[in-house]
N, C-alpha and C positions, 0 to 999 in steps of 0.2 A: 408763281414762279417766274424768276427774271431770267433774262438771256444768259447771265453769268452764273446761275445756280444749277449745279450738277449734281445735286443731291439724289436724283433719280439715277445716277450712274455710280453709286457707292459700290455696286459689285464689280464694276469695271476697275475702280481704283483699287479695291481689295486684290482683284486679279493681278494687276500691275505690281502690287507690293509683293505677291507671291512670286511673279516672274523675276522681279529684281532680286529677291532673295536667292532663287535658283540660279540666276546668272553669276551672282557674287559667288555662291558655293563652287560653281563649275571653274570660274576664273581662279579661285584659290587652289583648286585641285590642279589645274594646269601649272599654276606658279610653284606648287610644291613639287611637281614633275620637273620643272626647269631647275629647281634648287638641287633635285636629284640627279641632274646631269642630262636631262632629255630636252636638248635645246629646240627640237622640233615642237614643243609645246608652247614655246614663247609667242608665236604668231597667234595661236589660238586663244591664249590668255588675253591678249591685246584686243582681239575681235570680241571676246566675250565681255571684257570691261567697256568697250565702245558701246556695245548693245545694252549693257546694264545702265550706262549713263543716258542713253536715249529713253529707256522705259523710265528711269527716274525723272527725267524731264516731263514726260507724258503725265506721270503720276502727280508730280508737283503742279503742272498747269491745270489738271482737273481738280486738285484739292485746294487750289488758290494759294499756294506756296510760292515764295519767291524762287526764282531759278538761280542757283549758285553758280552755274556755268555762264550765265549771260554777261 
């Protein structure tokens, strides 16, 4: 195993994928609430998207994928 081989962390990567999906779903729910007139959900949607992007960066780093946000 090399220093940049994270195959032993495949379960962590899978957990990050699941977390990313849950955060995306929650952000969409808040976005729908904003569309329905609930302006107070706008801040929550932004925070959820920020968290989702952070989780995506972590997943990409461990999977050896390029970071689209860099």
